[in-house]
N, C-alpha and C positions, 0 to 999 in steps of 0.2 A: 486453527482459527479461533477456537474457544479460548485457548490460553492467551492468545494475543489480545482478544477483546477484554478478557478479564484483567489483563495487565494494564490495558489502557484505562479501564475503569478505576483500577487501584491507583494509577498515576494521577488521575484527575481528582481523586479524593484527598490528595495532599493539600493542605491549606495554603502553603506558599505558592503552589502552582496556580491555584484558583485566583489568588490575589494578583499574581503576575499576569495571568490571562485577562482578568477583568481590567487591570490597568492598561494593558495593551489595547483591549477592545475599546475602552473609553477614550484612550488617547487617539486611537484610529478614527473614532467618530468625531472627536474634537478637531482632529487634523482635517478631516474631510469637509466638515461643515463650518470651519472657522472663518471662511471668507464671507463678507457681507454679500447679499444678493438683492439688488445689483451691487456691484462693487462701488460705484459712484452714484450718489443720489442727488447731487447738486443740480439746480436748474441751469439750463443752457440758453444761450441767445437764439432768437429766431433769425435765421439766415436764409437769404435767397440768392441763387446763382443764375446766371443766364444760360442759354442753350449750350454754350461752350464751357461751362463750369467756372466762368469769371464772376467775381462777387458783384452783386447788384446792390445789396444793402443788408444791414443787420440791426437788430434791436438789442439793447443791453438786457441781460438776464434779470429775473425778478429779484435776485439778491444783490443787484448793483454791480455785478462783475461782467466783464467782457469775456464770455466763455463760450466758444463755438462748440457745436455738437462734436462728439468723437470722430476722428478721421482715421480710418484703418490704414491709410497710406502714409508712411513716414518717409520724407525725402532722404535719399541716400546721404546727402551732405550732413543732414542733422544726425543721422544714425552714426556716421563716422565721428562727428564732433562730440556728441554727447557721450559715446562710449569712451573715447579718448580722454575726455575731461573728467567724467564721473566714475567710470567703471570699466577699466580696460580689459578685465577678464569676464565681462558680462556674458559673452557667448558660450562660456564653458562652465561657470559655477552653477550650483543647484539652488541659488536664491540668496546665498550669503557667501562672502569671500573671507576665508579664514585669515589670509595674509593681510588683507585690508583692515580687518577687525583687530588683529594683533598689533599692527602699526599704529592704529588709532589709540588703542589702550596704552601703548607705550608712551606716545606723545602726550596724551591727556594726563597720565599718571605722573610723568616727569615734570610737567608744567603746573600741575595742580588745577588746571582748568580745561574745559572742552575746547580743543583746537581742531580735532578731526573726528568725524562721526563714523567713518568706515562703512557707511551704508552703501549697499549696491542699488542699482536702478530698481530692482525688484522690491527691495525694502523701502525705497522712497515712494514707490507706488502704493505700498501698504500704508505708509504714514500719511500720504495725501488722502487716501480713502478713509482712514479711521480718525484723522486729525488729532492723534494722541500727542501728548507732550514728550519731549526727549528725556527719558529716564532710562536707567539700566534695565529696569523691569520691562518697560515698553520696548526696549531694544531686543530683548529675548523674544517678546511677543511678535515683533516685526520679523525676526529670523524664522520663527515657526510658521507664520502666515505667508512669508515670502517663499518658503519651500513648497507650501501648498499651492501658491500662485504658479510656481514653475511646473507643478504637476498638471495643472489644468489649462495653461495657456502656452502658446508658442512664444519664442523670443520676440518675434516681430509684433505679436499682439501686446506683449508687455511694454515694448517700446512705444507702441501706439497709445497705450493707456497713460504712460508717462508724458508723452508729447501733448496729449489732449488735456491733461489736468495739472501740469506743473505750473507754479506761479512765475510770472514774468515781470513782476513789478507793478506798482500802483494797483489798479483793479483789473489787470489783464491776466487771464488764465489760459494756458494752452498755446501751443505753437502757432496755430492758425490765426487766432485773434492777435497774438503778439506781432506776427509778421505783417498783418495789415495795419495795426496801430502804430508800429514803429518804422515800417518801410513802405507802406502803401501797396504791397504786392503779396501774392500768395507765396507760401513757403517754398514751393518748387522753383520759384523764380529768383530766389536769393543767391547772392554770390557767396564765396567761401568766407570773406570777411564778415558779411552780414550774418551768415549762419553761425559763425564762431561766436559772435556777440550774443546771438540767441541762446547758444548752448551754455554760456557761463552765467546767464541771468538767474535761472532757477536755484543755483547754488547759494545765492544770498540776495534774494529779490528786495528785501527791505533796505539793504545797504547800497546795492548797485542799482540805482534807479535812473532810467533815462531822463535827462534834464538835470540830474544831480550826480555828483561824484563821477563825472565823465572820465576823469583821469584813471580812476580805479577800474572802471569798466574797460577802458582802452588797454590797460596793463594786463588784465586777465585775458582779454581777447587775444592779444599778441602772444602771450605765453601759450595759449592753446594752439595758435597757428604754428608756433615753433615745435610743439609736440607732434602736430600733424606731419610736419616735415621730417622729424626724427623717425617717425614710424613709417615713412615712405608713402603716406596717403596723398600728400601734395608735394610738389617740388618747391625749391627755394624761391624761384621766380614768382610762382603763384602766391606764395606767402608774402613776399615783399610787396607785391601789388595789393594784396588784401589789406596789409597794414596801412596803406595810404588811404584807405576808405575811412570815412568818418563814422563814429558810432552814433546811434540815434539820439536825438535831443528830445523835444516835447512830443507826446503822442500825436499822431495824425488823425483827422476825422475819417471815419469809414465812408466808402461810397454810399450815396443815397440816391441812386438813379431812378428807383421806382418805389418811393416810400409808401404810396397808397396800396400797391400790390403787396408790400411787406406786411402792412397792417391787415390786409385781407387774408393773407396766409396765416397770420397769427390767430385771427378769429377762427378760420377754418381748422387750424391745427388744434385749437382748444376745444372745438366741437368734434374732435376725434376723426376728422376727415383725412388726416395724415398721421403717420406713426412717428415721425421724427420732426425736430424743430429746424432742420435744414432741408431745403428743397431746390432741386435743379429745375428751373422753369424753362419755358419755351421762348423767353424774351431774347431778342437780338440787341446786344448792348449798343452798337453803333446807331441802329435805328431808334432805339429808346432815347439815346442822348439827343439825336437830331429832332425827334418829335418834341421833347422837352423844350428845346431851343425855339422851335416854331411856336409852340403855345406861349412861351414867355414873350416872344415878339408881339404876338397878337394881343396878349394881356396888356402890354404897355400901351397899345393903341386903344383898347377897349375901356381901360380904366378911366380914360378921359371922359367917358360917358357914364361913369360910376358902374360899369360892368366889371365885376371883380374876378370872376371864375371861369375857367375853361378846362375841358377834359377831352381825352381822345383815347381810342383803342384802335389797333391795327391787327386784323385777324388773317390767318392763312385759311383759305376756303376749304381746301381738301380735308384738313384735320380739325379745323376750328381752333387751332393753336393760337395763342396770343403772342404776337411778335413785338408789340409795344403797348404799354399800359400806363397812361398818365391820368391818374384819378383827379388831378387838379394841378394848379400852379403850386410851386413850392416856395412859400414865403412865411415860414414859421415865426419870423421875427415880428410880423405884423398881424396881430390877432384879428384886426378888422377884416382882413381878407378871408378868414375862415378857410385857409388853404389845407387844413387837416382833414376836411370833409372829402371823402371819396365819392365823387359824383358819378363815376362809372357804375357804381353799385347802389346809387341812391334813386328811389322812385321819384319820377318827375312827370309832369304832363307832357305827352309825346307829340302834341300838335297833330300834324298831318302824316306822321311817319308810318301810321298803320294802313294808309290808303292802298299801297301796293298789295298788301295781303288781302284786302277786300276785293280789289280788282281781280287778282288771280283766283280767289275763291269763287267769285261770281262767274267767271269764265269757266272754271272747272265744272260748275254745276249747270252750265248752259243758260244762265240767265241773260248773258250778253255775249256778243262777239267782240273781237278786238276794237272795232270802230263803231259799235252800235251807238246811235244817238241817245243821250241821256237828257232829261229835262233840266234846264238851268234857268229857273224862273223864281221870283219871290215865293217863298215857301213857309208855311206855318203848320206845324204838326202839334196839336194841342197847344201847350205854352212854349214849345220850342220853335224858335224863329232863326234858323241858320242863315248866314250871309256869306258871300264870297269876300275874300280879303280886300279886293278892290271895289266892292259894293256895286259891281257891274254884272249884268246878266246877258248871256248869249241866247237865251230861249231854248236852244238845243245845242249840244256839243258832243262830238265823238268821244267815246269812253277813254280812248288812248290820250286824247288831248285833255280831258278832264283830269286824268292822272298827271300828265306832264306839267299842266298848269296848276295842279293842286287846287282845283275848284271845290269849294265846300258843299254847295247845294247839290250838285250831281252825286257827290259821295254820300250825303245823308239820304237822298232819295234812293240810291242803290242799296244802302244798308237797310232802309225800310223794306225794300223788296226782298233782300236776302234774309232778313230778320236778325235783330240785334242779339238775341239770346243764342242763335246759331253761330254767329260770328264770335261771340264771347267764348263759346265752347271750342271753336276753331283755334282761337288764340291760345287757349290752355293746351291744346294738343300740340301746337307749335313750340310751346315751352315758356309761355308768359306766366310767371308765378305771382306777380304783384297785383293782379286783378282779383282781390280777395273778398270783394263784396258781390252780392247777387247781380246777375245780368240786368235786372230791372232797375238797379241803382244807377247804372250808367246810361241805359237806354241808347237812343240814337246819337247822343253826344260822344259816345265811345270813339267814333271815327274822327272826331275833331279834337281829341285829347282830353275827353271827359274822364278818363281813367288815369292811372299812373303806371309808367314802365321805366325800366332802367336802360341806360346806354348799353350795358352788358348784354341783356336779353334781346334788345332791338337789333344790335349788331349781329348777334347770333342768329336771329330769325332771317336776316338778309343773307347771311352766309349759308343758311340752310337751303334757301331757294337756289343759290348758285351751285351748291354742292349737288342737289338733286338733278339739276340740269346737266352738270358735268358728268354725272354718273349714268345718265340715261343710256347713252350709247355703250358705255363701258359695261353696263349690266345687261346689255342686249334687250333694252326696252322694259326692264323691270325696275322695281323700287325697293330700297332698303329703309324700313322705318327708322333705323338708327341714324340716318342722315339728318334727322331733326334732333339736334342736341345743343345745349348751351355751349358757349366757348369754354376752352380749358386753358390753364396756364402752366400745366405740367404735362410731360409726355405720358399719354395714356396707351395701354397695350392695344394693339390692333385686334379687331374682332372680325370673324368671318361674317360677311353680310347675309342677312336673312331675307332673301329676295322674294318679292311678292308682285303680283300682276298689276296691282293698282297702288297708288300712293295718296297721301293726304292732299297733295296738290299735284296735278299732272304736269309733265315737263312742257307741254305745249302752252298751257296757261302761264307758266312761269316765264317761258321764252317771250311771249308777247308782253308780259308785264315789264320785263327788263328792257325790251325794245322801246316801250313807251317812256320808261325812265331815262333812256339814253337821249331822248329828244329835248330834254330840259336845257334852257339857255344857261350857259355858265357865266358867273359874275365877271364882268369886265371883258368878256370875249365875244359877246353878242352871239350871232349864229355862225361865226367864221371859224370856230375852233376845229370843226371836223374837216377842214381843208388842209390841215397840217398833219402829215403822216407821222410825225414824231409824237403827236398828242395821243394819250391813252384813250381808248374807248371805255367810257365809264357810264354805268347806269346809276343814277343817284336821285335822292329825294331829300327835300328839306322839310322842316316842321317848325312852327311857331306856336307856342301855347297862348292861351287866353291871357290878356293883360301884358303881353310882351315880357313874360317871365323866363321863357326857355327858348333858345334857338338850337335847332338840330340840323345836322347834315350827315347823311350816310351814303357812301358810294360803294359800288360793286364792280369788280372785274372778274374774269374767270379764275383768277388766282388770289385776289385780296379783297378784303372789306376794310374800309376806313370809316370810322364813326366819330363825330365831334359834337360836343355839347358846349353851349355858351350861356352864361346867365349869372345869377347871384344865388349862392347857396341858401340865403335867408328868404328867397322867394320874391325879392323886390323886382318889380318890372321896370323897364327903362324904354323910353322912346327909341325906335330904331332897332330894338333887340329882336331881330328876325333871323330865321335860319339862313336865308339867302344872303343877308348882309354881314352876319357875324361868324357863323359856323362854316358855311360853304367855302369861303376863301382859305381858311385854315385846312379844311379837308383836301382841297385840290393841291395845296402846297405840300401836304404830307404825301399825296399820291406821287408827286414829282420825285420823292425820295426812293420810290419803289422801281423795280426794273420796268422799263417802258416796252410795251408790246401792243401791237394792233390786233392781237388775237382776240377773237370774240366767241361767244357761245355758238355751238353748232345747232342748227335748226333741227328739232326732234321730229323729223318727218313721220316716223313710225307712230307717233302719238297724235297725228293730225289727219284730217280728212279734207278733201277738196269739195267745196259746195259753192253754189251761186249766191252771191251777196248783192243786196240792193245798194247801188252806189250812193244814193241820196240819204238813206237811213242807216246803213251799216248793218241792218238785220238780214236774216235769210230772205231771199227774194220770194215774193208771193206772185200770184197770177197777174197782179196789176203793176208789177215793177218792170219797166221797160229797159232801163239802163242798169245792167248787171255786169258783174265780173266774177271770175273764178278765183277763189282764195282758199289757201290752206288755213284751217282753223282747228283748235283743239277738238277732240272727239266729242266733248260735251256740247259743242256747237250744233250737233245733230238734234239736240233737244231745245235749241234756242227758238224763241218765237219768230213767226213769220212777220215781215214788215207790217206794222199796224197802221201806217200812215199813208199808204197808197190806196186809192179807191177809184172806182169808176164814176165819173160825173157826166151829167147830161147837159149839153150846151145848145144854144140856138145856132142856126145855120151860120151866122156871122161870128160866132164864138164870143160875143160880148156879154151874154147872159146865161145864168143857169136856168134851166126850164124843167118842166115835168110833162108827162103825158096828158095832164089835165088842161094844159093851156097851149100845147103845141102838138100837131100830128106827129106820130112816131117817125114817119119818113122824113121829117124836117129836123129831127134831133140828131146832134153829133155826139157820139159816146167817146169820151176821152179819159185816159188814165192820168191821174193827177196826184202829186205829192202834197198832202194837206196835213199840216200840223194843227193841234188844238189852238184856239184863239190866243190863249195866254203865252204859249210857246212861240206862236207865229209873230206875236206883237214885237218880241225882242229879236227873233231869228231873222226876220225879213230885212232888217236894217243892216245885218252883218253878212248876209249871203245874197249877192246880186243874182245868183242863179235861181233863187226861190221866187216862184210866181204865185201871187195871191189869187184865190178862186174869184171868178167874176161873181157879182151879186145875182140874186134871183131876179128875174124879170118881174116887175110889179104886179102883173096880172096873173102870175102863177099862184097856185094854191098855197096858203100859209102853212098848212099842216105838215107838208112834206119837206119844209125847209129845215136844215140843220141850224141850230142857234149860232149866229156869228159873234156872239158876245159872251164874255166870261169874266167873272170877278176874280181878280188875282189876290187881293187882300181886303178883308179877312176871308178865311175859308170857313166852311160850315162847322159850327160848334166851337169856334175859336174863343179863347178866354184872353181878354186884353186888359192890361193895366196901363192906365194913362197917368204918368207922373205929374206932380204939381210943378208949376212954374216958380220962378224966384219970388214973385209977388204973392204966392200962395194960391193963385187961381189954377184951375185944372187945365192941363194942356190939351192939344188937339191931336187927333189921330188922322193920318193920311190914308185914305182908302184908294185902292188902285183897281182899274179894270182894263180890259182889252177888247177891241172890236176889229173884225176883219176888214171892214170897209173904211176907207179914208173919208173924212169930212162928215161922217154921220154924227148927229148929236145924241148924247145919252142923257136922260133925265133921271136924277137921283132922288130916292125917297127913303127916309128913315122913319120906320114905324108908320108907314102910309102917309107921311107928311113930306111934301116936296121940299128939298133942301138945296137944289141947284142943278146946273147942267154943264156938260163939258163937250168939247169938240176936238177931235184929233188926239189931244193929250188928255187921257182920261184919269185924272187924279183929283181928289177933293178932300180938303181938310175939314173934319167935323169934330164936334165936342159932345158926344153922347154921354149922358149921366150914367152912374153905376146901375147895373141891372141888365136884363136880357133885351135884345133888340133884333129887329129884322131890317136888312138893307135890301131895297128893291131897285133894280135898274131897268129902264124902258128906253129902247132906241127909237129913232124917228120912223122906223118901219114897223113898229108894234112888237118887236121881239122883247121878251121879258126874262129876267133872271133875278133870283133873290137868294139870300143867305142869312142864317141866324147866327148871332154871336152874343157874347156876354162881356160887359165891362166890369172889372173887379174894383171894389172900393179900396181895398188894401192889397 
């Protein structure tokens, strides 16, 4: 052992040996690290495919080339064509072909010019990666690097590198891009004749250019087809038919079925949300194309009213996957249309589209039952004076009808009860990210579109509700917080549900919300639509922003959500631009593209309790409610208030008067349970409900102190601040004050700051012109009842 070790040491001390070993070591390192990493650094096009892998759209790369991201799959036809044409011993050589190089050297030396390169496909990959000029020195470098390429890559991978980076004429790089640019199809769908044309292009892309030198291209292609026959790859008949095919002429435009989704993917990719510039989306091409056509048809009608833009998304409820994404019309040739703006992802005023979320949240917390009466009267809360769209008031309206009719006043008063900052937090939990100012900034106007939301997130929140309801029975009465998520446009890995006993919104509240939304009258169908068994059952909601700037319509079925927005991207409002008139018709037309089913959401009985409900008020029945019924309500309904409007009243023996024990002996008093609304609610409600009976007046000789005040000031409310605009002539305008009285025919005497200003009878409205400053309005009726309120008129 000692002798052998000493012998080795002596051997290594020889200078020549050290030099040789050093050379081999350096050469080995150079050989191993000679390839660039990554091999290709060129930018690639952003490309999106549909759910089946079909091209939806692509954007040119930043260097001006049509270069699709590398594709590991090389069609067998291209493999056979390119090996036959470029490198017939490709599958066997180590990166260079001695015979091909010898032939090339002989031809070039004999002619005195370069006629043949002798490069293998592996060497061409190296040249494409390094972009070196063709010199003998660089040829040796290519051989060296090609051998290293063969050591680290499989033959199929080298073919893939070549197919993805070879030039195909003009500004087209790679087989995928070339196939779409020249034939309008993916490479796997090309014929032998088409693929043979593709294979000969990289050999001389500057000379053989589609649209030019077509005879040269045709000759080269046919020569390749003959070689394929000679090698037994195709038969003579196939080659003859392939030769009849024409070679490509001018490049074709690439599909642009979802240009706004492509731009969205581009932004998301640049934000590192995706690792590649090609993405397989969840879009269904046929549906996407049909949705585009529907939006274009409606655009042609709407632009007559100078309404230029329309957008829509279709979602799958179960996964939140986007089945169609039309961010706007597609008219890039007309800059006035601003069709490049992706409205699906643009914050806009949502109008009334948040009302279902408030309705469900209030039910979840037990503030209301499905049909609890909500006040619908003229309302002023500080300087906020909401009005219904039709400027009409019902006095009181069931909560379900307030939602289905999209009444503003009941929604505002319900939000006041629920608290706006609490609802603001609820929206954030549901997934609304565009409300980026404090809750106090939006206040109660939040429920009428005072904030900004996107069609993307709104559609997602509606899909969330449907998904939670669908999963309730599937999860055995439990909830998965992950059911609340924004839509997705690529396939996301499935996650195991993290089931919990309670959810952000319970299934019962969601169920009644969707039931109310199904009762909305459809445009052009009145109330007859539900008689036709072929018609889809759809829960839907429209919204119109202030100033008629945005029209919204969002519909839900157990399987799909369709959301449509209509308006102008520059924010210009237009008369008639309402959700019901502009967005809803397009939404229902899109629904008709989807599979028709009468399937509906299962009632989540496990999340409900049966209680007695007052028929007249919709609240939990109290001791004075006589007309009741049993109803399943969300469990939160156990905390709902008892009916506040039923009371025990004392009547005279003939029932014509209210009396008290001070004026009538107790044995002559009839005690009766009575449904009594406050005067302001009663004033509007009694004219709309024939079943409502007004309380009899007090008998004149009964004690004044025990009477309930039959009079109420509707406008203004205590502490109101009023601005009175100037008229056209510069004079200050008038304010219409409003009051209500239980008794018909009673006179009300009006006083402003203790000065008599007029009287009314039956219809209690009076126009006054108070100067700027603080004032007191006092009303006295003919029976001596008095009510007063303080308010302030602002100067500016």
